[in-house]
C-alpha positions in Angstrom: 8.1 -18.0 -6.2 11.1 -15.9 -7.2 13.2 -14.1 -4.6 15.9 -11.5 -4.9 19.5 -12.8 -5.0 20.5 -10.2 -2.4 18.8 -9.0 0.7 20.2 -7.3 3.8 18.6 -6.5 7.1 20.2 -4.5 9.9 18.6 -3.8 13.3 19.7 -1.5 16.0 18.4 -1.2 19.5 19.0 1.6 22.1 18.0 1.2 25.8 17.2 4.6 27.2 16.5 3.1 30.6 16.0 -0.4 31.9 12.3 0.0 31.0 12.4 2.0 27.8 14.0 1.1 24.5 13.7 1.9 20.8 14.5 -0.2 17.7 15.2 0.8 14.1 15.4 -1.7 11.3 16.7 -1.2 7.7 15.9 -3.9 5.1 17.1 -3.9 1.5 15.8 -6.3 -1.2 17.6 -6.5 -4.5 15.7 -6.5 -7.8 14.8 -9.7 -9.5 13.1 -11.1 -12.6 9.7 -12.6 -12.1 9.8 -15.0 -15.0 8.8 -18.6 -14.6 11.4 -19.6 -17.2 13.7 -17.9 -19.6 11.2 -18.8 -22.4 8.6 -16.6 -20.7 10.6 -13.4 -20.3 8.6 -10.2 -20.4 10.0 -6.8 -20.9 8.6 -5.4 -17.7 8.5 -8.4 -15.4 11.3 -7.0 -13.2 10.5 -6.4 -9.5 12.6 -3.4 -8.6 14.9 -3.2 -5.6 13.6 -1.5 -2.5 14.7 -0.5 1.0 12.4 -0.1 3.9 12.9 1.4 7.4 10.8 0.3 10.4 10.9 1.8 13.9 9.4 0.8 17.3 9.4 1.8 21.0 9.1 -0.6 23.9 8.2 0.2 27.5 7.9 -2.1 30.5 5.9 -0.4 33.3 6.1 -3.5 35.5 8.0 -6.8 35.4 6.7 -9.2 32.7 4.6 -6.6 30.9 5.6 -4.7 27.8 3.7 -2.0 25.9 5.0 -1.3 22.4 4.2 0.7 19.3 5.8 1.5 16.0 5.8 2.4 12.4 6.5 0.1 9.4 7.7 1.6 6.1 8.5 4.9 7.9 9.2 6.9 4.7 6.1 5.5 3.0 8.1 4.1 0.1 6.0 2.8 -2.8 7.2 -0.6 -4.1 5.8 -3.7 -5.7 6.0 -7.3 -4.5 5.0 -8.8 -7.8 5.0 -7.5 -11.3 4.0 -9.2 -14.6 2.7 -7.8 -17.8 1.3 -11.1 -19.2 -1.7 -11.0 -16.9 -1.4 -7.4 -15.9 -0.6 -8.4 -12.3 0.8 -5.7 -10.1 0.8 -6.3 -6.3 1.8 -3.2 -4.3 3.9 -3.5 -1.2 2.7 -2.4 2.2 2.2 1.3 2.8 3.3 3.0 6.0 1.4 1.5 8.9 1.3 2.0 12.7 0.9 -0.6 15.4 0.5 -0.8 19.1 0.3 -3.7 21.5 0.8 -5.1 24.9 2.6 -8.3 25.8 2.6 -10.1 29.1 4.8 -13.1 30.0 4.5 -15.5 32.9 
């Protein structure tokens, strides 16, 4: 599987209180060719670069319990994880999505 030569991920966290925090994550993936070998180059087998922003909030109402929620791909960027014209394959990346959860540790 081909991967981009360059990728960067930055994450920041802010603690509003001892029990409430928020995260923001920025990820950049550079473009790359999706050829198995130089002999198989296709004109449009390039997977374009993309940048994605994710955000989440975490709340701990009691010790050892965390409630969290967030959004992935906040700006709903359209991108593709795989592109090839030979077989007509085009795999879209993840759209904006929301998540919630609860975590308990002991």
